C-alpha positions in Angstrom: -17.4 -8.1 17.9 -14.2 -8.0 16.1 -14.7 -6.7 12.6 -13.5 -8.6 9.7 -10.8 -7.5 7.4 -13.5 -7.0 4.9 -15.6 -4.4 7.1 -12.2 -2.6 8.5 -11.2 -1.8 4.8 -15.3 -0.7 4.2 -14.8 1.5 7.5 -11.6 3.2 6.4 -11.6 6.7 6.2 -9.6 8.3 3.2 -8.2 10.6 5.6 -4.5 9.9 6.1 -3.3 9.1 9.6 0.2 7.8 10.3 2.2 6.4 13.4 5.6 7.8 13.8 7.1 4.3 13.1 5.9 1.4 11.4 6.6 -2.1 12.4 8.1 -4.3 9.4 9.5 -7.7 9.2 12.9 -8.1 8.2 11.8 -11.3 6.3 8.7 -13.2 5.3 8.7 -16.7 4.7 5.3 -18.0 3.3 3.3 -20.9 1.7 0.5 -20.5 -1.0 1.9 -17.0 -2.1 -0.9 -14.5 -4.2 1.1 -12.1 -6.1 -0.6 -8.8 -7.0 0.3 -6.7 -10.0 1.1 -3.1 -9.1 -1.8 -0.7 -8.4 -1.4 3.3 -8.8 -3.2 5.7 -6.9 -6.5 5.7 -8.8 -9.8 6.9 -6.6 -13.1 6.8 -8.5 -11.7 7.0 -11.8 -9.1 9.7 -11.2 -5.6 9.8 -10.0 -5.1 11.2 -6.5 -2.2 13.3 -7.7 0.1 13.6 -10.8 3.9 14.4 -10.8 7.0 13.7 -9.1 7.2 13.4 -5.3 9.3 16.2 -4.0 8.2 18.5 -6.6 4.7 18.6 -7.9 3.5 16.2 -5.1 4.1 16.6 -1.4 5.2 13.8 0.9 1.9 14.1 2.6 -0.2 13.5 -0.9 2.1 11.0 -1.6 1.6 9.2 1.8 -2.2 9.4 0.7 -1.3 7.9 -2.8 0.4 5.0 -1.3 -2.5 4.4 1.2 -5.1 4.4 -2.1 -2.9 2.1 -3.7 -3.0 -0.3 -0.6 -6.7 -0.2 -0.9 -7.1 -0.7 -4.6 -4.6 -3.9 -4.0 -7.3 -5.0 -1.4 -10.1 -4.5 -3.2 -8.3 -6.5 -6.6 -8.2 -9.1 -3.7 -11.8 -9.2 -2.9 -12.7 -9.4 -6.4 -10.8 -12.2 -7.2 -11.4 -14.0 -4.1 -14.6 -12.7 -3.1 -13.1 -11.6 0.6 -10.3 -10.8 2.4 -10.9 -13.6 5.1 -8.7 -15.5 2.6 -5.5 -13.7 3.4 -3.4 -14.9 6.3 -0.4 -12.8 6.0 0.5 -9.5 4.1 4.0 -11.1 3.0 5.9 -8.2 1.0 5.1 -5.0 -0.5 6.9 -3.0 -3.2 6.4 1.1 -3.3 7.6 2.8 -6.6 7.8 6.1 -5.8 8.2 8.9 -8.8 10.8 10.8 -7.2 12.1 14.5 -8.0 16.0 14.7 -7.9 17.4 14.8 -4.6 14.1 13.1 -3.0 15.1 10.3 -0.6 12.1 9.8 1.5 10.8 7.0 -0.5 10.6 4.9 2.8 8.1 7.5 4.3 5.9 7.6 1.4 5.7 3.7 1.8 4.5 4.6 5.2 1.1 5.2 3.8 0.7 1.6 2.3 2.2 -0.3 5.3 -0.3 1.7 7.7 -2.9 0.5 5.5 -2.3 -2.9 5.9 -1.5 -3.0 9.8 -5.2 -1.2 10.0 -7.1 -3.6 8.2 -5.2 -6.8 9.2 -3.7 -5.8 12.6 -0.3 -6.1 13.4 0.5 -9.9 13.5 -0.9 -10.5 9.8 -0.4 -7.0 8.6 3.1 -6.4 9.4 5.4 -7.3 6.3 8.8 -7.1 4.2 9.0 -3.9 2.4 10.9 -2.2 -0.3 10.7 1.3 -1.3 12.1 2.6 -4.7 12.8 5.8 -6.3 12.0 6.0 -10.1 12.0 8.4 -12.7 8.1 8.0 -13.9 5.1 5.7 -13.4 2.2 4.8 -15.5 -0.3 7.5 -16.2 2.1 9.9 -14.3 1.2 8.4 -10.9 3.5 9.5 -7.9 3.4 5.9 -6.3 2.7 2.3 -7.4 2.6 -0.4 -5.0 2.5 -4.4 -5.4 2.1 -7.0 -3.0 2.5 -10.4 -2.3 0.2 -12.3 0.4 -0.2 -15.7 1.9 -3.4 -17.2 1.1 -5.2 -19.8 3.4 
């Protein structure tokens, strides 16, 4: 029996595991867009980590933060729509990384969020356009924030 996106999200381990390459779309044309505000890496009422990536926060922990941000986005969708079944396509995500001077692997941090969407929705629906941006600071001193645009049915 095939699991629903809701069931996949519920079964996902908090342990991080990433492929070496992530398939992204160069563009995403959608109807019925659903915009989600940015989510920080909050888990059970506390941030996964705080500080700048490449200084106080390692790449691996930052990827875990990106994954948690994606989980938080999907939980926000479930809260609003009642189910993830309404999502037809992950269209675009933007990943903001609070970066130490000289840190240039924002795209690798973004893999944490991208991989989660591909795990939950599969390659066809979960692959998306993406931007990864280094910034000076983020709310609550979170190392990562992610926002998203989904196509809903």
